N, C-alpha and C positions, 0 to 999 in steps of 0.2 A: 396554311401550315397544318400538317396532319395532327390529329388528336394526340398521338403518342409523342410527337415532338413538343407539343404544347405542355403535356404533362411532364416530360423530362426537363423542360426549361423551368417549370414551376418548382420541381424538386430541387434543381440546382440553385434556384433563388433562395429556397428555404435553407439549403445547406450553407449558404453564405453566413447564416446566423452563427455558425461555429467559428467564424473568422473575425468576429467583432472583438476588439480589445476589451480586457477586463481588469479592473483594479481590485487587488486582493491585499488588504493591509497596505504595506508600503510598496508592494510590487505592482507594476503595470505589466500585464501579460499581453503578448501580441495577439493571442487568440484564446478560444475556449477549450483547447485540446491539450490534455496532459497524458504523459506515460504513467501507467499504474505501477506501483511497486511490485517487483517480481524477483523472487529469490534466484540468484545466479550461482551461488557456491563456487566462486571463481577467484576469491582472494588468495593470497599466499597463506602458508600455515600459521603465520603470525597475525592474520587478520588485516593485512595491508592490501589496499586496492592495487590492482595490476594494470599494466599497459593495455591488455586486452579489454579490461573494464573501462578504461578511459576512452578507447575507441568505440566501444559499445554504446556508452552514454552519449558521446558526441554525435553518433550517427542519428540519434533521435532529434537532436537540436538541428542538425543539418537538414533533416527531413521535414522540418517545419513545426514540430510540436512546441507550443508556447511554454510548457512547463514539464519537468521530469521529476517524478518522485522515485528515489532510489529504492533498491531492495532494503529489507530490514537490516539495520546495523546494530550489532550488540553494544550494550551500554556500560558494561562493567566486567571486571575479571573475577566475578563470583558466579552467579547462577544464570546470567542473562543469555549467554551464547546458545543458539539453537542448533546450529549445523556446523560440521567441519568445513573449513574454507569459507565460512561466512566472514564478511568484513566487519571490523569494529571501529569505534571512536572512543578509545580508552587511553591512548598515550600519544606522544609526539610523533612517533614513527607512523602510526595510523593516520594522524592528521596530515602528515606530509604526503602519504599515498593518495589521500582524497583530494589534495590541492590540484594534482594533475588532472583528475577527473573534472573537477569544478571549472578549472581554467579552460579546458577543452570545450565544455558546454557553453561557457560564456563567450568564448571566441566565435562560436557558431551562432550566437544570438539567442541562446536559450536561457532558461532559468531552471535552477535545480534545488530540490528540497530533500533534505536527509530524513529518511524514516528511521526513527529510533525505536528499537524493539527489544523486549525482554521475553524470552521464550517460556520461562517458568517451567511448568510440568511437562511441556511438549518438547523440551530439549532432547535432542538425539545425537549430539556431538559437541561436547564441551570439555576442552582440555584443562580447564581451571578447576573443575569440581568432579568428583567421582559419583555424585548423586544429583538428582533433580529436586527442585523445590517449587511449591505452589501454595495456594491459600489453605488447602487441607490435604491430608494424606489419602487422596482418592486417585486411583489409577485412571489416566485418561482413556476415553473410549477410542476404539479403532486401533490401527497399527501405524508404526513409524513409516515415513515416506521413503520408499526405496530409491526414487530418483534424486534424493538428497542424502544417499548413503546410509539410510536406516533400514532396520529389519526387525520384525517381530513386534510384540506388544511394547507399549511405552513402559518405562520403569515406574515403580511406585515412588511418588515424590514424598519428601518430608514437608510437613506444614511449616511455613515460614514463621519465624519469631517476629515480634514487632521490631527488634533491632535489625533483622534481615530485610524487613519491608522498608525501613528507613534507609538502609544501604542501597536498596533498589531505587528508591526515589532520588537519592543523591546521585546515583549513576546516571539516571535520565538527565538531570540538570547539568552534570559535568559533561556528558556527551553532547548536549545542546550547545554548551559553550565551546567545545572542541569543533563542532560543526560551524559555528560562527567564525572561529579562527581559521578554518579551512576555506572560508569564502562562500559557503552555501548561502542561498537566498532565504532559507528558513528551515524549520524542522517540522516533521509530522510525528506525533506521538502515536505509536501503534497500539490501539485499543481494540483491535479486531481479530478475527480469524482463529480464536482459541488460545492466543498467547497470554502472557501473565495478566495484563489488565482485564482482558476479556474473561479469564478464569475467575478473577475476583467478582466480576459482574454476573457470573453464571451460577444459578442457585443450586444445581445438582453437583457442582464442583466446589463451591464455596460453602462450607458448613461451619464457618467460624462463629464464635459467640462474642467476639470483641467488637470494636467499632467498625471493623471492616466486613462484618457478616450480618446477616439478617435480611431485612427487606431491601428492595431495589435501591432505595435512597442511600442505604448504608453500603451496599455492595459496589456502588460507583465511587465511593469515597477515595479509593486509591488513585483512580484516574484524576479526580479533582486535585489531590495533593501533588501528583506528578506535573500536571499542567501549571499549577501555581509555582512549583519549584523551577520548572523550565523557564517560565516567563520571568521570574525573579533573576535567573542567571543571565538571560540574554538581553534583557531590557525591552522597552516598549515598541521599538521600530522593527525588530526582527520578526519575520512571519512565524507564527506558531499555530499548529492545527492538530486535529485528532482524527484518526481513521477508526470507524466503528462498523460492526456487522452483526448479523445474527448467526449465520453459518460459520463453521470452523474448519480448518484443514483436516481435522480428525472427526468431524461431525457436521457434514455439509448441510443437513436438513434441519438443524437446530432452529427453533423459533423462541422468542421471548414468551414466557408463559402468560404474562399479563397483557400481551398483545399491544393494542394502541395505548392502553393505560401506562404500560412500562415505557413505551416509546416516548410518551409525553413527559414522563419524569426524567428519562435519560437525556433527551434533547433539550429540555428546559434547563436542566442542570448544566449541561455543556454550554448552553447559550449564555449563561451568567458568568462564564469564565473568560479570561482575557485571550480569546482565540480569534484568529482571522478567517478561518473556514473550517468546515467539517467535510470529511471524506467518507461517504457511505458506500458500502459494497454489498451487492446481492448477486445471485447467479444471473438474473435478468432484471436489470435496474428498473424497468418500467412496470413490472408486475406489482399487484397489490402485495404489501408486506405480510398481510395476514388473510388467509382464505382466498376466496374467488373475487371479492370486491373490496373496495376501499383504496386508500392512498398507498403509494409506493413508499419505501423506506426513505428515499431522498426527499420526497414531498413532505413526509412527516417531520424530517429534520428541518426543512425550511419553515414549516408551520410553527414548530415549537422552539427552535433555537434562534431563529431570526438572524442567521449568519449565512454568508455565501456557502453553497453546497456543491461539492465536487462529487459527481455520481459515477459509479463504476459497476459494470456488469453486462457483458455481451452487447456492447454498444459499438461493435466494429462495422455495422451498417451505417453509413453516413446519414441516411434518411432517418433511421431510428434515433441516432444521437441528436440530430437537429430537432426532432419532434419532442424529445424530452425537455429541451430548453424552451421550445415554443410553448409547451404546456405548463411552464412555470415549475417543473419538478426539480430543476437543478439550475445552477448558474454556469457550470462547466462540466466536462466529462473527462474521465480517464479511460484509456484503452490498454488492455493487456494483450490478448490474442491478436487484435488488430495491429498493434504496434510491432509484435513479433513477426507477423506475416509481412509487414512493410514498414521499415523505419521511416519511409517517406509517405506514410498514410495521409497526412494533411494535404500534401501536394497532389496526391492521387485523387483524393476526395474532391478537392476544389476543381480539378480538371476533368472530373467524371471519368477517370481512367479505370480500367478493370482492376479488381482486387483478387489476389490469390487466397485460397482457404488456408487457415493455419494448419500446419502439419505436426501432429503430435510426436512424430519421430524425432523432433527437436529435443524431446524430453528423455529419450531413451538411449543408453541405459542411465546416464546421469544428466541432470538438467543444468549443465554448465556450459561455458563458452567454448571449451575445447570440443565438446560433443557437437556444438553448433558448427564449428569449423569443419569437423569430419563430415557432417551432413552436407555442408555446402560443397565440399570437394566431390562427394559422391554425386550430388545433383549436377554439378558442372560436367563430370565425366559422362553422365547420361544425357547431357545437353538439354536439361530441363530448367526453365526459368525458376529461380529459387526465392524470389521476394527478399525479405529481410532474413538474416542468417543468425538470429539470436535464438535463445532457448529459455525455458523456464515455466513456472506455474503462472497461469494468467487467467484473467476474466475479460 
């Protein structure tokens, strides 16, 4: 046997690690592969999931992903909605819309987690409020995202009162219960990417002098309250998780100023909560979280939280994803760009079939499913293999 053939066989043997079943809380997952949450802005104007969304999510289950995490779902009819045509979980009609999505995924053998999101000061499309709100009256860095129908600078938010914070916590809990009613297998509390919970965690955004501001142990207090409220609402057997990051959609290079000391406090705090897993996301998941050396963010989460860790960040190379698991840096991985390039990424990886590169034309001009359909039609007319035909922001 030629050396190249030997190496290829060894690599494929290592990739099989991705297909070992995993127990996460009450869920048994068929493999270690999840679809990352990716904003689709394809709900109807009332925040109800559509038929195209049901087809989109089902395609990932049919393609072999063991778990799917939805796009961020807004949690109340106050300040939480971030984008026009974002789906919600705030009323019975929205619950009914999600049932069709969940049923399709389950029929295809997959598991699906609802990501619960409050946009806070990064909201750029909310019909329920004429202004935005965050921890402090600090204008967010960067500019609104054009492919989610935004333009120009973010508006100046108002500082949330404690009553408004309590309303936001209640919204997360109520939305989690709606998710359970819709048939979801669990919920993921969105504490990453610059949205509300991450805003409270971020020192240059959170200038509060009350119990939610100050050092890192106080700035994570809102996340703690949300997790406890969600767990109380859904009971002990429903999967509950948190997604966390350093980078933000409006500030991708952000790092925690206390570096590993901050990471130790954040992850140890989360590890004491009634959570079933943590979802970490970085641009490249395997890189040191701080500087040129040291542990990755997912490895730090495993070390300090002692919970299963789902790692996200440029893991669309099967060998790279398998190495992360083999090195003990994560328990399972989530794919954004890889899943968008191929809804059947798991089957392709296992069979060592070629993978197409992710095409950013899927995001332009709007990162929605209608644009993806136009892109697919154009590719078919050119007789070019198109891979998966979805769209959105991805890692």
